[in-house]
C-alpha positions in Angstrom: 0.1 -0.2 -0.1 0.9 3.6 -0.3 0.4 6.8 2.0 2.0 10.2 2.0 2.6 11.9 5.3 2.8 15.8 5.2 5.0 17.8 8.0 6.1 21.3 7.0 8.1 20.8 3.7 8.8 17.1 4.3 6.9 14.6 2.3 7.2 10.9 3.2 6.0 8.2 1.0 5.5 4.9 2.7 5.1 1.9 0.8 5.3 -0.8 3.6 2.6 -3.2 4.0 0.2 -4.3 3.8 -0.6 -3.6 7.3 -3.1 -1.1 8.9 -1.1 2.3 8.8 -4.3 4.4 9.3 -4.7 2.5 12.6 -1.1 3.0 13.7 -1.1 6.5 12.6 -3.7 7.4 15.1 -0.7 8.2 17.3 0.3 10.8 14.8 -2.1 13.6 16.5 -0.1 13.3 19.4 3.4 14.0 17.9 3.0 17.9 18.1 2.2 17.5 21.8 5.5 15.3 22.2 7.5 17.8 20.3 6.5 20.6 22.5 7.4 18.7 25.7 10.6 17.9 24.1 11.1 21.5 23.4 10.2 22.6 27.0 12.4 20.2 28.6 15.2 21.0 26.4 15.2 24.7 27.6 14.3 24.1 31.4 16.6 21.3 32.1 19.5 21.9 29.5 19.2 25.5 28.4 19.0 24.0 24.8 16.9 25.1 22.1 16.3 22.4 19.6 16.9 23.5 16.1 14.5 22.6 13.2 16.6 19.7 12.3 16.7 18.4 15.6 12.8 18.4 15.6 12.7 16.8 12.1 15.2 14.0 13.5 13.1 13.5 16.5 9.6 13.4 14.4 11.3 10.7 11.9 12.3 8.7 15.1 8.7 8.9 16.4 7.3 8.1 13.0 9.8 4.9 12.7 8.2 3.7 15.9 4.7 3.9 14.7 5.3 2.2 11.5 7.1 -0.5 13.4 4.1 -0.7 15.6 1.8 -1.0 12.6 3.9 -3.9 11.1 3.4 -5.9 14.1 -0.7 -5.5 13.7 -2.2 -8.1 11.6 -5.8 -7.8 10.4 -8.0 -10.9 9.8 -9.4 -12.1 6.5 -12.4 -10.3 4.8 -15.8 -11.5 5.7 -17.1 -11.6 2.3 -15.3 -12.0 -1.3 -15.1 -8.4 -3.0 -18.0 -8.0 -5.4 -18.8 -4.4 -6.5 -22.4 -3.4 -6.5 -23.4 -2.2 -10.3 -23.4 1.4 -10.5 -27.1 1.6 -11.1 -28.0 -0.4 -7.8 -25.5 2.1 -5.9 -27.6 5.1 -7.2 -30.9 3.3 -6.1 -29.5 2.2 -2.8 -28.7 6.2 -2.0 -31.8 7.4 -3.4 -33.9 4.7 -1.3 -31.9 6.2 2.0 -32.7 9.6 0.9 -29.2 10.7 0.9 -28.9 14.5 0.6 -26.5 17.2 1.5 -25.5 17.2 5.0 -25.6 13.4 5.4 -22.7 11.8 6.5 -22.5 8.2 4.4 -20.5 5.4 6.0 -20.0 2.1 3.8 -18.9 -0.8 6.0 -16.7 -3.0 3.4 -16.4 -0.1 0.9 -14.6 -2.1 -1.7 -13.5 0.5 -4.4 -15.2 3.1 -2.5 -18.1 3.5 -5.4 -21.0 4.0 -2.8 -19.2 7.0 -0.7 -17.8 8.4 -3.9 -21.3 8.5 -5.6 -23.0 9.9 -2.2 -20.6 12.8 -2.4 -20.5 13.7 -6.2 -24.4 13.3 -7.0 -25.9 13.6 -3.8 -23.6 16.1 -1.9 -22.9 14.2 1.3 -19.9 13.4 2.9 -18.5 9.9 3.3 -16.3 7.3 5.1 -15.6 4.1 3.5 -14.0 1.3 5.9 -12.4 -2.0 4.5 -10.2 -4.6 5.9 -8.3 -4.9 2.8 -5.4 -2.6 2.0 -5.8 -3.0 -1.6 -9.4 -1.8 -1.4 -8.5 1.3 0.3 -5.8 2.1 -2.3 -8.5 1.8 -5.0 -10.9 3.8 -3.3 -8.6 6.6 -2.7 -7.5 6.9 -6.2 -11.0 6.7 -7.5 -12.1 9.4 -5.2 -9.2 11.6 -6.6 -10.5 10.9 -10.2 -13.8 11.8 -9.2 -12.9 15.0 -7.7 -14.3 14.4 -4.2 -11.3 13.7 -2.1 -11.8 16.4 -0.1 -15.4 15.2 0.9 -14.6 11.6 1.7 -12.3 9.6 3.9 -11.3 5.8 3.7 -9.5 3.9 6.4 -8.1 0.1 6.8 -10.4 -1.2 9.5 -12.7 -4.0 10.9 -16.2 -3.2 10.4 -17.3 -4.9 13.7 -15.0 -2.5 15.8 -15.1 0.9 13.6 -16.4 3.9 15.1 -19.6 4.6 13.3 -21.5 6.8 15.5 -21.2 9.9 13.1 -23.2 8.0 10.4 -26.4 9.3 9.2 -26.4 6.5 6.6 -25.0 3.2 6.6 -24.7 1.1 3.4 -24.0 -2.4 3.2 -23.5 -5.3 0.7 -21.9 -7.9 2.7 -23.9 -11.4 3.4 -26.9 -12.6 5.5 -24.5 -14.0 8.5 -22.4 -10.9 8.3 -25.5 -8.6 8.6 -26.9 -10.5 11.4 -23.6 -10.4 13.1 -23.4 -6.6 12.7 -27.0 -5.9 13.5 -26.5 -5.6 17.3 -23.9 -3.0 16.7 -25.9 -1.1 14.7 -28.7 -0.7 16.9 -26.7 -0.2 19.6 -24.2 2.7 18.1 -26.1 4.5 15.6 -28.2 7.5 16.4 -32.1 7.0 16.3 -33.4 8.4 12.8 -29.9 6.7 11.0 -30.8 5.0 7.7 -29.5 1.7 7.1 -29.4 0.4 3.6 -28.4 -3.0 2.4 -28.1 -4.7 -1.2 -29.6 -8.1 -1.4 -29.3 -9.1 2.1 -32.0 -8.5 4.7 -31.8 -8.5 8.5 -34.1 -11.6 9.3 -36.7 -10.7 11.8 -35.8 -7.0 11.8 -38.2 -6.0 9.2 -37.0 -3.3 6.6 -39.1 0.0 6.3 -38.9 -0.2 2.6 -38.0 -3.1 0.0 -37.4 -2.6 -3.7 -36.0 -4.4 -6.6 -33.3 -3.5 -8.9 -33.0 -6.0 -11.8 -34.6 -8.6 -9.8 -32.5 -8.1 -6.8 -33.6 -6.5 -3.3 -32.6 -3.7 -1.7 -33.8 -3.2 2.0 -34.1 0.1 4.1 -34.3 0.3 7.8 -34.2 3.3 10.2 -32.8 3.0 13.8 -35.6 3.6 16.0 -35.9 6.0 19.0 -36.4 3.1 21.2 -33.8 0.5 20.5 -34.5 -3.3 20.2 -31.4 -5.3 20.9 -30.7 -8.3 19.1 -28.4 -10.9 20.2 -27.1 -13.5 18.1 
């Protein structure tokens, strides 16, 4: 996989992998605090004011430790085989969910990013795509750049069962029957009331959809997270 990191005039291109760099780089937001701490300690305890080169050297040490940590983290195999939703299905899913400007669309198992990208380009939404396969995330980022929506979408390597989805107003799924059922308690537990959940092909067993349509003979289901949540346990 490939990732570029920018700091002042420094650009690093990382081609390690595959491993969950995005997860490890969560520590990146703390680097500024660490640097400030180093600066203060250097002046207070030693009367030394670190130079820009010293800061760059320390930054690279910290980055190296983050990448080393990332390489030690292994993601499991994907839950389903990759099969992209047809583009006409993507558009009907988003219409069924009444996606509009101001919505935050999450695609769990985002593949090449087409649902999130379409939500941004055609419906004015912002979006987040999550996939456990680094190759899919790389494709998603490339596709978002080509579509001109890279500033309105985010893609990250992650596990859909542990990902933070609380900011979603719409969640899109194209997974499998068993994965939908396993994911259902998380959706009901973590999503805000009124959040729409739309799934291509696969239902949620005894959680009856608010709407069901067909596209080329295949079903699309829509649910709304209720104000009074009912929790399902598998």
